[in-house]
Each structure stands twice: as structure tokens, then as C-alpha cells.
C-alpha positions as CSV (number, residue, x, y, z in Angstrom):
1,X,4.3,0.2,26.5
2,X,1.4,0.9,28.8
3,X,-1.0,-1.7,30.0
4,X,-3.1,-2.7,27.0
5,X,-6.9,-1.6,27.0
6,X,-9.2,-1.6,24.0
7,X,-9.4,2.1,23.9
8,X,-5.6,2.6,24.1
9,X,-5.0,0.2,21.3
10,X,-7.8,1.9,19.2
11,X,-6.4,5.3,19.5
12,X,-2.7,4.6,19.3
13,X,-2.8,2.2,16.6
14,X,-4.7,4.7,14.3
15,X,-2.0,7.3,15.0
16,X,0.9,4.8,14.5
17,X,-0.8,3.5,11.4
18,X,0.0,6.8,9.8
19,X,3.8,5.9,10.1
20,X,3.2,3.5,7.3
21,X,0.4,5.2,5.3
22,X,2.2,8.5,5.1
23,X,5.3,7.3,3.8
24,X,5.9,7.9,0.1
25,X,5.9,4.6,-1.7
26,X,4.4,2.4,-4.5
27,X,0.9,2.3,-2.9
28,X,0.7,6.1,-2.7
29,X,2.0,6.6,-6.4
30,X,-0.4,3.8,-7.6
31,X,-3.4,5.3,-5.7
32,X,-2.7,8.7,-7.2
33,X,-2.5,7.3,-10.7
34,X,-5.6,5.1,-10.4
35,X,-7.6,7.9,-8.7
36,X,-6.8,10.2,-11.6
37,X,-7.9,7.6,-14.0
38,X,-11.0,6.0,-12.4
39,X,-12.3,8.4,-9.8
40,X,-12.5,8.8,-6.1
41,X,-13.6,5.2,-5.4
42,X,-10.3,4.0,-6.7
43,X,-8.7,5.0,-3.2
44,X,-11.0,3.0,-1.0
45,X,-10.8,0.0,-3.4
46,X,-7.1,-0.1,-3.3
47,X,-7.2,0.1,0.4
48,X,-9.7,-2.7,0.5
49,X,-7.0,-4.9,-1.3
50,X,-4.4,-3.7,1.1
51,X,-6.6,-4.5,4.1
52,X,-7.3,-8.1,2.8
53,X,-3.5,-8.6,2.4
54,X,-2.9,-7.3,5.9
55,X,-5.7,-9.3,7.4
56,X,-4.1,-12.4,5.9
57,X,-0.8,-11.3,7.4
58,X,-2.1,-10.7,10.8
59,X,-3.6,-14.3,10.8
60,X,-0.3,-15.7,9.5
61,X,1.7,-13.7,12.3
62,X,-0.7,-15.1,15.0
63,X,0.0,-18.6,13.6
64,X,3.7,-18.2,13.8
65,X,4.9,-16.8,10.5
66,X,6.9,-14.1,12.4
67,X,10.1,-16.2,12.5
68,X,10.5,-15.7,8.8
69,X,10.9,-12.0,9.1
70,X,14.4,-12.2,10.3
71,X,15.5,-14.5,7.5
72,X,17.8,-12.7,5.2
73,X,17.0,-15.1,2.2
74,X,13.2,-14.4,2.8
75,X,13.9,-10.6,2.8
76,X,16.0,-11.0,-0.3
77,X,13.3,-13.0,-2.2
78,X,10.7,-10.3,-1.3
79,X,13.0,-7.5,-2.5
80,X,13.9,-9.2,-5.8
81,X,10.2,-10.4,-6.6
82,X,8.6,-7.1,-5.3
83,X,11.0,-5.1,-7.1
84,X,10.6,-6.8,-10.5
85,X,6.7,-6.5,-10.1
86,X,7.0,-2.7,-9.4
87,X,9.4,-2.1,-12.4
88,X,6.8,-4.0,-14.6
89,X,3.9,-2.0,-13.3
90,X,5.9,1.2,-13.5
91,X,6.7,0.7,-17.2
92,X,3.2,-0.2,-18.0
93,X,2.1,3.2,-16.4
94,X,4.7,5.1,-18.3
95,X,3.5,3.2,-21.5
96,X,0.0,4.4,-20.9
97,X,1.1,8.1,-20.6
98,X,3.4,7.9,-23.6
99,X,0.7,6.6,-25.8
100,X,-1.3,9.8,-25.2
101,X,-3.8,8.5,-22.8
102,X,-6.9,10.8,-22.2
103,X,-8.2,12.0,-18.9
104,X,-11.5,10.0,-18.1
105,X,-14.5,12.3,-17.4
106,X,-16.6,9.6,-15.8
107,X,-16.4,8.0,-12.4
108,X,-15.2,4.7,-11.5
109,X,-16.1,1.9,-13.8
110,X,-17.5,-0.9,-11.6
111,X,-15.9,-3.5,-13.7
112,X,-12.6,-2.1,-12.6
113,X,-13.4,-2.6,-8.9
114,X,-12.1,-6.1,-8.6
115,X,-8.8,-5.3,-10.5
116,X,-8.2,-2.3,-8.2
117,X,-8.7,-4.5,-5.1
118,X,-6.3,-7.0,-6.6
119,X,-3.8,-4.3,-7.4
120,X,-3.9,-3.1,-3.8
121,X,-2.8,-6.6,-2.8
122,X,-0.1,-6.8,-5.4
123,X,1.3,-3.4,-4.9
124,X,1.4,-3.7,-1.1
125,X,3.1,-7.2,-1.0
126,X,5.6,-6.1,-3.7
127,X,6.9,-3.3,-1.3
128,X,9.7,-4.6,1.0
129,X,9.3,-1.6,3.3
130,X,5.7,-2.9,4.1
131,X,7.4,-6.2,5.2
132,X,9.8,-4.2,7.4
133,X,7.1,-2.1,8.9
134,X,5.1,-5.3,9.9
135,X,8.4,-7.0,11.1
136,X,9.0,-4.1,13.6
137,X,6.2,-1.7,14.4
138,X,3.4,-4.0,13.4
139,X,4.8,-7.1,15.0
140,X,5.3,-5.2,18.2
141,X,1.7,-3.8,18.2
142,X,0.4,-7.2,17.3
143,X,1.9,-8.8,20.2
144,X,0.8,-6.1,22.6
145,X,-2.9,-6.2,21.5
146,X,-2.9,-10.0,21.6
147,X,-2.7,-9.7,25.4
148,X,-6.4,-8.9,25.2
149,X,-7.2,-11.8,22.9
150,X,-9.5,-11.5,19.9
151,X,-11.1,-8.2,20.9
152,X,-7.5,-6.7,21.2
153,X,-6.4,-8.0,17.8
154,X,-9.8,-6.8,16.3
155,X,-9.2,-3.3,17.8
156,X,-5.6,-3.0,16.5
157,X,-6.5,-4.2,12.9
158,X,-9.5,-2.1,12.7
159,X,-8.0,1.1,13.7
160,X,-4.8,0.4,11.7
161,X,-6.7,0.0,8.6
162,X,-8.8,3.0,9.3
163,X,-5.7,5.2,9.2
164,X,-5.0,3.8,5.7
165,X,-8.5,4.4,4.6
166,X,-8.6,8.1,5.8
167,X,-5.2,8.8,4.1
168,X,-5.7,7.2,0.8
169,X,-9.3,8.6,0.6
170,X,-8.1,12.0,1.1
171,X,-5.4,11.5,-1.5
172,X,-8.1,10.2,-4.1
173,X,-10.4,13.2,-3.2
174,X,-7.8,15.7,-3.8
175,X,-6.7,14.0,-7.1
176,X,-10.3,13.9,-8.4
177,X,-11.2,17.4,-7.5
178,X,-8.1,18.5,-9.2
179,X,-9.2,16.8,-12.6
180,X,-11.3,19.8,-13.4
181,X,-8.1,21.9,-13.9
182,X,-5.9,19.2,-15.3
183,X,-5.5,18.9,-19.1
184,X,-5.0,15.6,-20.9
185,X,-1.4,16.6,-21.4
186,X,-0.8,17.1,-17.7
187,X,-2.5,13.8,-17.1
188,X,-0.2,12.0,-19.6
189,X,2.9,13.5,-17.9
190,X,1.3,12.6,-14.4
191,X,1.1,9.0,-15.5
192,X,4.7,9.1,-16.8
193,X,5.9,10.5,-13.5
194,X,4.1,8.1,-11.5
195,X,5.3,5.2,-13.5
196,X,8.9,6.3,-13.2
197,X,8.6,6.6,-9.6
198,X,7.4,3.0,-9.4
199,X,10.2,1.9,-11.7
200,X,12.8,3.8,-9.4
201,X,11.3,2.2,-6.3
202,X,11.4,-1.2,-7.9
203,X,15.0,-0.9,-8.9
204,X,15.9,0.2,-5.4
205,X,14.0,-2.7,-3.9
206,X,15.9,-5.1,-6.3
207,X,19.4,-3.6,-5.3
208,X,18.2,-4.0,-1.6
209,X,17.2,-7.6,-2.3
210,X,20.6,-8.4,-3.9
211,X,22.4,-6.9,-0.8
212,X,20.7,-9.3,1.4
213,X,22.5,-12.2,-0.6
214,X,25.9,-10.6,-0.3
């Protein structure tokens, strides 16, 4: 890697952040479903929860938690627990669509804000690929930016989260604008498909977790 400077960290971590944000996964599926249900603000609120979790992880890594990321038992527990949560959330989403949910016409209910932030945390931590990203790319960048101390770490984290915010806000915007041409029936199938995607990912993560034990 080149010599660390604040501007290099800001620009490159923003670009590299998309390697995680653009990957199809549970956070994307969840954001799409919640944006269709509650409006554009669901995207930034989910990212806020994601950011809170990642800030906690950055602090933990700086304090020495990184040694656990090469522990197969740790990865297995993450896969099994995370997969189970994703299956549960996926089945719940499928159930909403199956019970003939109607497409909301109003914007985000402010009372749902806290739940969406919390969901951003839960969905992120339940994804083993999120752990893998931080155990490889994220940890490397973290160690590199740490050479500049707190300013370097702050630059890395801020720029990294900005990439998530840009992508998921764009996704939410596209989903909300499309509501004008989406019928209730299409919305129900949308929920069902997103739910099944979460279930599929959950099962895959559970299988991955079991493999770590064999």
C-alpha cells in the first residue's frame, strides 16, 4: 500500500467500501423491502444501524478483538446464529406478503425509526460475509489508517460509511419512486421474493457454519 495520508484514505476507502456495499446480501434485500414499505428514509436509517455496529467493531478491533477472526469456532458460531436470524426474518417477511399486505402510501412512520436502526444492526451482524469482509479488507485498511492515529481512523470510518450511505440511499430512492407503478399484488410478491432470498441466505450461512465444525 502507498504511504498513508488523510486524502488517500478518504478517497480509496470510499471506493473500496463499495466492495461490501454493492455485494448482494441480506442488508440489500432488507433495505429494498423496508424502503418499499416505509419510504426513502428507511435506507438511511438502516445504514445508521449498520454504522453503529461498524463503529463498535472498529473500536473492538483497535482494542485487540481481531485475533478472534481466525478462530474457526468463532466463525462457526457467527454462521449458525446469523443464519438462524436471517431465516426467521425471511419467513416473517414472506408471511407479511402471503397475508396480502397492502402497499403503504405514506412516508416513513417516525415511530419505526428506532426499529429500522436496530434492524440495520441485526441484519448486518447476522451476515457472516460482513465478518469476512472486515477480517480481510476492513482489517487491512484499519491497520493502514491507524498509522495516522485517530485522524486516520476517523477518515477511514467516515469515508467507508459514506459509501454505504450513498448506495443504500440510492436503492431506497429507486424503490420509492417505483411505488407509483407498483400495485399491491406486485408489492406482496416483492415481499415474498425478498423474504425467500433472506431464507436462502440464512440456510447457506447455517451450512457454512456447520462446515467450520467439520
